N, C-alpha and C positions, 0 to 999 in steps of 0.2 A: 223525633230528631236522630241524624247523622251527625256525630261530632267526628267520624274518622276521616281523612284525608282520603280523596281517590287516589289510584296509582301516580296520575299527571300531578294534581298536588301536593302528592309524598315528594314527589321528582323536583319542583319548582322548589318546595319550601328546603330540600336540600342545597338546592346552587344557592338560595337566600345565604342560607347560613353560611357556605362555604365561603359569598363575597363578605359578609359580615366579620367571621371570623379573620379573614386576613386584611382587613381593613380598619376596623374597630374594635373598642375596649369594652368587654362585657361591662356592664354597672355594676356589678358586688367587686369588680378589682379597679375602678375607674378613681383616679383624683379628686376630690373637694374643690370647687371653684368658686369660693366665698364671695370674691371682690373680682369678678371677672369683669370689664367695662362693655358697655354694650356694643363698642365698636371691635373688639376683641371677639364678642358672642357672635355678632355678623359677619367678620371674617372667618372664623371656623364655620359658621353657619351655610356659607357660600362655598368654599372649599367642598366640604361634605356634599354640596348638593351637586357642584359640579363634576365631581368624582362617581356620583352615582348616575348621571346623564349620560358622562365617558362610557360607563359600564353596562347603561340597558336598563337601569334602576329607578331611575327619576319617572315619576308621575307615569307609572305602570298600565294605569288604564286609558289614557291618552291614546289619539289616534299616532301611528308611527312617525306621519309628515310634521308631526307639530311637536315632536322632542317625546314622544311616549313610546309605550310599547305595545300597544293595542292588549292589553291582558285583558282576564275576565274580571267581575266584580270579588269572587272568591282570591285569585290570586294577588290581590291588592289588599285584602284581608292580613292574607297569610304574610305579606311581608310586611303589613303594620305590628304584626304580635312577633315577627321574629325583629324587627328593628328596634321595636319596645324595650327590647333588651338589654341594648347597647347605650353604651355614653357618646351619641352624638345631637348634636344641635339641630332639629326641626323646625323648633318657635317661628323665627321669622318669617319661614314660608307657610306656615300651617293655613293661612286665609288664603293666601293667594293660589296656593295649589291646589288647596282643598274648596274654594268656593271662586275665586274671580275666575280660575281660569276655564273651570266647567262652564262657566256663564259665557266667557267669549268663544268659545267652542260651538257651544248652541246658538248664538245669537249675531257674532259678527260678521262680517265680512270676508272673501279670503285672505285679501291682501291685509287685512287689520291681522287675522288667525298666523299668517307666516311671518308681519312684522313681530307681534307681540310672545307668542305662545313659546316658541325655540329659546329666546331667551327668560321667559320666565322659568322654563324649564330645567334649563342650565346654572339657575340661581344667579344671574347675569343682572336680571330689574327684578325687584320684591314689590307687590302689589297690596292693597290694604281693602277694604269696603267700606264707602263712606254711605250709610244708612238713616241712623240715629239722630234724631234733632232734641234741643233743651225743650220745647214747646209739645212734642210729639208723645213723650212719654215712652210705652211701651208699644203703642200703636203707629206704626213704620207708616203707614200710610196718611197718615194726619201733619206731613211733613209741609216746610213751607219756602227751602230752598228752588226758587224761582230760574228758569230756562226760557230763556225769549227768543226767537228765531231772527237773526239779521242776516241777510242772505244766504250764504252759505255756512255759516256760523251760529253758535247759540252763546247767548251773553249769561251767565250765571254768576245770580247772585244768592247767599244765604250762608247758613252756619250748621255745620255740622257736629257732635261729640260724641266721645268714647269711642274715637275712630283707634281700633287698634295697632301700633307700628304704624303708623301716620310720618312721624318723625323721620323715620328709613326709608321710606318706600319710593319707587319712583313712577308708579302710577296706580291708579284707584278707579274702582267704578264706582258710578255716583247715580244714585237715584233722585229725581228733580219733578217740580211741577212744574208743565207745559200750559197746562191749560185748568183755571181753576172756575171755570164756568159748569165743569159737570163733577158728578160725585167724586168723591176723593179718589178711589179704587180707581178712576177711568181717566185723570187726568196727570199722568205720570209718566215719565220717560228715563231710562237711563242710557247714562254716555261712559265711554272712556276719559281718564282725566290724566293728563301732567299733572304730579303732584309738583313740580317745580315749575309750573306756568304762572308767570307775571298774575297777581291778582290772588294767589293762593298763598295763606298765611297759616302756620301749624302750632299750636300752643300744647306744649304739655302739660297733663294735669297731675299733680303732684299727688301720690297715694300713700295709704297709712304705713304700707310696709318700707315707704321712703324711695319705692322705684317710679316710673313715670312711662308706663305703657301704654296707657291711652291718652286721646288728646283732641282737644277742639280743633275743629279748621272752618276757616273763614275763606270764603270765596268773593272776591269784589272785583264786579265786570269781568269773570274769568269768560274766555272766548275758546270754544271746543268748535273745531270741526263738523260737519253734520256727518261726514262719514266715521266719527267716533261714537255715532250712536247705537249701543243695542239694540235690538229690536224697533218695531215700529214706532212712530210716534203717538203716544197715548198707551202701549202696551207696555210700560214699565212694571205697572204690578204682575202682569204675566212672568214678566224677565226676572222680578226679583224673589217670586216665588220659589222660581228653579234655584236663585244661590240660598233663599234660605233655608232649603230642603237639603243642598250638599253642606250649609252650616251647622246643621243638625247632625247631620254625619262626622264631621269634619271637628265640632268640637267635643262630641261624643262622652267621655267619661271624663268625670275633672281629676286629676292623678296627683298625687301625693301621698303621706302617710296612711296606711291601713291597718286591718286587725292586726295584722303581722307585727308591723311597725310597735302598735300601741303594747301588745303583750311583750315586746322585745324591753319597753321604755317602765313598765309594770315590775319590773323583773329587778328594774336599777334604782328606784324610789322607793321610798317608805312612805307608810300611811298609817298612823296610830302605833307607831314604834316598831312595824315588823313590814317587810315587801308589799308593796300594794297590790299584786296579784292575790295574795293569801285573803284580801278583803273580798267578799261575796258578793257585794252590789259592783265592784268593780268585774268582778267576772262575769257576771251579768250581762254588764254593759259592753265589755268584748265579746261575748259569746251574741250577743244582738247584733254588731255591727259586722260580726263574723257571717253572719247569715244573710245580712242582706250581700255583702261581699260576694257571697256565692252564687244571690238570687240575681246580681248584676252579671255575672261571669256566664250563666247558664242559660240569662237572655239575648247576651250576646254571642251566644251559640245559636240561639233560635235563628238570629240574623246570619249566622253563618250559616245554618243547613237552609235556608230560604234560600241564599243566593248560591248556594252548590248544587240546586235544584232547579235552579235559572228563576227560580219566583224571585219578587217585590217584596223587601221587611215592610213590615205595616210599622203602628206606632211606638215600637221598641226602643228607638233613639230619644224620643222625647224622654220617656219615661227611665232611659238609663241617666240623662244628664239630671231629672229632678233629683235621683235618688242619691247619685253620686254625689252632686255637689253639697245634699245638705248634709251627706254622711261624713263628707270632710269637713264641712264647719264643724259637725259637732263632735270629730274624733279631735280636730284641732283645740278646740277650746278643754276638752276632757286632757287633755296631753298636758296643756299648761297648768289646767288647775290640779293634776297629779303632781305637777312642779313643785308646788307653792310659790312660794317667792321667785325661787329662778323659773317663772313663767314669763317674768317678765326683762327677762335681761337681754342684752341686745347680742353682747357679747358673751363666748364661752357657754354657748345653748348645750343643755344636755341635746343628744342626737344629731348636732347639728342645727340646730333650729326649725327640723321640719315641721315640729307643732305649731309653732309660732308664725310661721310661713304659710301653713296650711290654713289658720284662721286667719290670717290677714286677706290670703288671696280669694278664700270660697265666695265669699259676697260678691265679686268680681265672676266666677263661673255661674252664679246664681243669675247673673244678669245677661250674659255670652251666648249668645245662640238662641234667645229668646228668654224669658223672666220665666218664674215659678209659675207664674199666674197665667202667661200667655201659652204656656206648654202644658197646665191642668185643662186649661179650656179646650184647646185642640182634642185631647184625652176624650172629656168630658162630651163635647157637641160631635166630635167625626167618628169617635171609637164604639163612647157608650150613645150614642145619639141621644144626648138629653137635648131639654131647649135651650137654644142660644141665648148670650147676654141680650140685654134690651140695647139695640143701638139707633140713638135718636136721629143718628146723622144720615142713618142709609139712605139713598138716592136724595140727598140733599146736596144740592152744587156747593162745592168745597165754600166757594166765597160768598155762601149764604150762612155755612154755619158757626152759629156763636164762637167768638176767638178772646181770651184771654178775661173771660166773664162778664163779656160784655154782649148783649142782646140784638 
C-alpha cells in the first residue's frame, strides 16, 4: 500500500487547505453549538454549500456541466479528509449529494439532470432517499408502496419509514413496486418525487436523543410524471443497487468520540478513589479501542491506495461501518459508566455530552446504510464465498409471497 500523495494530489491537498483556512474554522478552535435549531443549521449548511459551489469545491467528482468539477475519486477522498478537520455543516446534504445525485447522474434523462443537479450542487435544493418500509425490515426489496401507470403519470400509494431529513427536503428518490406479478426484485421502479407535492405527508419520529432526524413519509394518490422515472420500468433494483453502493461510501464511519476522547475523560473522572486512567481494566479497554481505531484508519488507507492506482475498492466500506458503529456505541456506554451518576445528566455534561450523544446515536448508525446483519451477510456471501441464507421467496411472484403471517 502506498499512502503518500502523488505530486498532483499533494498540490490538490494544498489548494483545499488554503480554501478551508480562508473560509472555515478548525474544529479545535470552533465554538460549541449546543442549542442550534434545525432551521439555523440548514441556513449555515446552505451558505457553506453555496460557497463551495461558487469556488469549485462542491460535488467534486460530478461532471462540470452539472455543477461539479470532474475530479478523480482520490481527489474526492482528499477533500473529505481536509474538510473533516473544520467546523462546517455538511450533514443536511450527505444523502442528496452522496447518494441521490450519483443516481440521478446515472439514470435520469438529460433534461432532468440539467434541472435538478446544479441546484443540488449549489445547496438550493436538498434531497432524501425513500427506500425503507415498516413491513420490509432490512429487506429493501420487500416493499409494498405501489406505483400504477395512468397515462403519462404514475399514481403512488404507500408508506416509507426512517427517511433521514425528509422534513426539510425538496425532492427525493422513491423506490416503488410497479409489478407484483413477478419476483420481488424484478417488479420495482425508481422515481424522482417532489416532497411538497399533493398527497405527500411527512411525520417526524421522536428519537431517544430528543431529536427528530428520521421520518415516516406517506403517499396518498401522489402523481409523478413518467419523465421523472429513473431507469426503465422494472429496473428499480438495478438503480437502487447504484444508490446503495454510494450509500455505503457516503455513510462510512460513524463519527463521535474515539479512544483519544475516552483517554481524556479517564484523566478527569475517578474510579475507586483515584483517576480512572490508573485502573488496569480501563486502560485495557482504551487500548482495545485504539487498536480498532488504527485498524479502521488503515482500512480506509487501503481504499485510498486502491483509488490512487485507479482500482475499485472491495468490501472495505461494509467492514468500516460495522466496526465503527459498534465501537461508537461501546465507547459511549463505557464513557457514561465512568461518569457514574453524571452519565445520565442532560445539562452540564462532562466533555459537552459527547459520550451520551454517541450512545444514543450509535443504534441509528447500525441501521443506516445497511444493518449490521445485512453487511455481515454481504461480507460472508460475496467476499468469503460462504453459502447464502435460505430464501424461500426466491423466484416467487411477490403477489404470492405470504404477508403478515398469512399463507
